[in-house]
C-alpha positions in Angstrom: -72.0 187.9 85.0 -72.8 184.1 85.8 -69.9 182.1 84.9 -68.9 182.4 88.5 -71.7 181.2 90.0 -71.6 178.2 87.6 -68.0 177.5 87.8 -67.2 178.5 84.1 -64.3 179.9 82.6 -66.1 182.2 79.8 -69.9 182.7 78.4 -70.4 179.2 76.7 -73.0 180.8 74.1 -71.6 184.1 73.5 -71.8 185.2 69.7 -68.3 184.1 68.4 -67.1 182.7 64.7 -64.1 181.5 66.6 -63.2 178.0 65.3 -62.2 177.3 69.3 -66.2 177.2 70.3 -67.4 174.3 67.3 -68.9 171.8 68.3 -68.3 168.7 66.2 -71.9 167.3 65.2 -72.7 164.9 62.6 -75.0 167.1 60.1 -71.6 169.3 60.2 -69.4 166.9 59.9 -71.0 165.2 56.6 -70.4 168.7 55.0 -67.2 169.4 55.9 -66.3 166.2 54.5 -67.7 166.6 51.4 -66.6 170.5 50.6 -63.4 169.2 52.1 -62.8 165.9 49.6 -64.0 168.7 46.7 -61.7 171.5 47.3 -58.7 169.0 48.1 -59.2 167.2 44.8 -59.3 170.4 42.8 -62.4 169.8 41.7 -63.9 173.2 41.2 -65.6 175.6 43.4 -68.1 175.0 46.4 -71.0 176.0 47.8 -72.4 176.0 51.5 -76.4 177.7 51.6 -78.7 178.1 54.1 -80.7 180.2 56.9 -79.4 183.0 58.8 -78.4 181.5 62.3 -77.3 178.0 60.8 -73.7 178.3 61.5 -72.4 178.9 57.8 -69.5 181.5 58.7 -68.4 179.0 61.8 -68.1 176.0 59.3 -66.2 178.0 56.8 -63.9 178.8 59.4 -63.6 175.1 60.5 -63.0 173.5 56.9 -60.2 176.8 56.4 -58.7 175.8 60.0 -58.3 172.0 58.7 -57.1 172.2 55.5 -54.1 174.8 56.6 -52.6 176.5 54.6 -53.1 180.4 53.3 -57.2 181.6 53.0 -58.9 184.6 52.8 -62.3 185.3 54.3 -64.0 188.2 52.4 -66.9 188.9 54.5 -68.5 191.9 52.3 -68.0 190.8 48.7 -71.1 193.0 47.2 -68.3 194.8 45.1 -67.3 195.9 42.0 -65.3 193.0 40.7 -62.3 195.2 40.0 -62.5 196.2 44.0 -63.0 192.9 45.3 -59.7 191.5 43.3 -58.0 194.0 44.7 -59.0 193.6 48.1 -58.4 190.1 47.4 -55.2 190.6 46.2 -53.6 192.8 50.0 -55.7 190.1 51.8 -53.8 186.8 50.4 -50.7 189.1 50.7 -50.1 189.3 46.6 -49.1 192.7 47.1 -51.5 196.5 46.6 -52.9 197.0 43.3 -52.0 199.6 41.3 -55.8 200.4 40.2 -59.2 199.0 40.8 -59.5 197.8 37.6 -59.9 193.6 36.8 -56.7 193.6 34.9 -54.2 195.3 37.5 -55.3 192.9 40.6 -56.0 189.8 38.2 -52.3 189.8 37.0 -50.9 190.2 40.7 -53.1 187.5 41.7 -52.2 184.7 38.4 -48.8 185.6 39.5 -49.0 184.8 43.1 -51.5 181.7 42.6 -49.0 180.4 39.7 -46.0 180.7 42.7 -48.1 179.3 45.8 -48.9 176.6 42.8 -45.1 175.7 42.0 -44.8 174.6 45.7 -47.4 172.6 46.0 -49.8 175.3 47.8 -53.6 176.0 46.8 -54.8 178.7 48.6 -58.0 179.0 49.8 -60.4 182.3 49.3 -63.9 182.0 51.5 -66.3 184.4 50.2 -68.8 185.0 52.3 -72.3 186.6 52.4 -72.4 185.8 48.7 -75.9 185.8 48.3 -75.4 189.8 48.7 -73.4 189.5 45.3 -75.9 191.8 42.7 -73.1 192.9 40.0 -72.3 190.5 37.3 -68.9 191.4 36.9 -68.2 190.6 40.8 -69.2 186.7 39.5 -67.4 186.9 36.7 -64.3 188.2 38.6 -64.1 185.1 40.6 -64.8 182.7 37.4 -61.6 184.1 36.4 -59.7 183.3 38.9 -60.8 179.7 38.7 -58.7 180.3 35.0 -55.3 179.8 36.2 -54.9 177.0 37.0 -51.1 175.9 36.5 -50.2 172.2 37.4 -54.0 170.2 36.1 -57.0 172.1 38.9 -57.4 175.2 39.6 -54.6 177.4 41.6 -57.0 178.8 44.2 -59.6 177.4 46.0 -63.1 178.8 46.4 -66.3 178.2 48.8 -69.3 180.6 48.8 -71.0 180.3 51.4 -74.7 182.7 51.7 -78.3 182.7 52.2 -80.7 180.3 50.2 -81.1 182.6 47.7 -77.4 182.2 46.3 -79.0 179.8 44.2 -80.9 182.8 42.2 -77.5 184.7 41.9 -74.7 182.5 40.7 -74.8 182.8 37.2 -74.6 179.6 35.0 -70.8 179.8 34.0 -69.7 179.5 38.1 -72.8 177.2 38.7 -71.7 174.5 36.3 -68.6 174.6 37.9 -69.2 173.5 41.5 -68.0 171.3 43.2 -70.8 170.6 46.1 -73.7 172.3 46.4 -74.2 171.9 50.5 -77.5 172.8 52.4 -76.5 173.6 56.3 -80.4 173.2 58.0 -81.6 173.4 61.7 -80.2 171.0 64.5 -82.1 167.7 65.5 -83.0 167.3 68.6 -80.2 164.9 69.2 -77.6 167.9 67.5 -79.3 170.5 69.7 -78.2 168.8 73.0 -75.2 168.3 72.1 -73.9 171.1 70.9 -75.4 172.9 74.0 -73.6 170.1 76.1 -70.3 170.7 73.9 -70.4 174.5 74.5 -70.7 174.3 77.8 -68.1 171.8 78.2 -65.7 174.1 76.0 -65.7 176.5 79.4 -64.9 174.2 81.7 -68.6 173.0 82.9 -68.4 170.1 85.0 -72.1 169.0 85.0 -74.7 169.0 82.2 -76.3 172.0 83.8 -79.7 172.0 81.7 -81.7 168.9 82.3 -82.7 166.7 79.8 -86.4 168.6 79.5 -85.2 172.0 79.8 -82.6 170.8 76.8 -85.6 169.5 74.5 -87.6 172.8 75.2 -84.3 174.8 74.2 -84.4 172.7 70.9 -88.0 173.3 70.0 -88.1 177.0 71.3 -85.1 178.1 68.6 -86.2 175.6 65.8 -82.9 173.9 66.5 -81.0 176.9 64.9 -77.4 177.5 66.5 -78.0 181.0 67.0 -81.3 181.1 68.8 -80.0 178.4 70.8 -76.8 180.8 71.7 -79.3 183.3 72.9 -81.8 181.4 74.6 -79.3 179.2 76.4 -77.1 182.4 77.7 -80.3 184.0 79.1 -81.8 180.9 80.7 -78.6 180.9 82.7 -78.8 184.5 83.6 -82.2 183.9 84.8 -81.2 180.9 86.9 -78.2 182.7 88.3 -80.3 185.7 88.9 -82.5 183.4 91.4 -80.1 181.2 92.9 -80.5 177.9 90.7 -78.1 175.2 90.3 -79.6 175.3 86.9 -81.6 176.0 84.4 -84.9 174.4 84.6 -87.8 174.5 81.9 -89.4 177.8 84.1 -86.0 179.3 83.1 -86.0 178.1 79.5 -90.0 179.1 79.1 -88.8 182.8 80.3 -86.4 183.2 78.2 -88.3 182.0 75.3 -91.0 184.5 76.1 -88.6 187.2 76.8 -86.9 186.7 73.2 -90.6 186.3 71.4 -89.1 183.0 70.2 -92.7 181.4 69.8 -91.4 178.1 68.3 -92.0 176.4 72.3 -95.2 174.7 72.8 -97.4 176.0 75.2 
């Protein structure tokens, strides 16, 4: 609606997990480097955890893009172990399993992973929303996959992504093998500004649109949470467009914060 008014090629703050919208930031780059090092060297599975809205899924997808190769992204892992393995076999191209017991799909995956290892490949499995897993057999199935090691390190790279409660749910047998546990927290004020301006730049903005004061208010109202920043900035742009402004000022941001009931902003 407001894109043409501000000279943008698209909505800069729409909800998306497309890696084309990823903005490199120091705290996120640190996590990417740490996770990538562990996975590339076959040191074991890795974990990214944090509150909802911190950008965990976007970061996981960006990692998969940077690593290249075959990957599977499971977004609803709260199912029995056999069903999860059957779904994974299909996602990775190992073929549909005859049944949903653990044995059937596990055998297909073992053969497929061994073949991939022989080609010098190590597929990546991202298990998103891992904190929703409450069936011990599901975690056990994931652990079994890590036992397939044709040439030394595991044939499969595993990245768990979830809320902080994952730390209480993950069993010791899997937790002990983690090569990295990375907390994804809120952005700093400087990172929030860089994030907002970066998202604007992606859709062709030729000017910042938000004043330094407005950027600071956005950070404080959103508590540095990327998802909240997206919603606030999007609404502030809409308000500025409706009022014929050249860009959202502090007043537009304050109105947006009140409408969204974000009370992190100073009165």
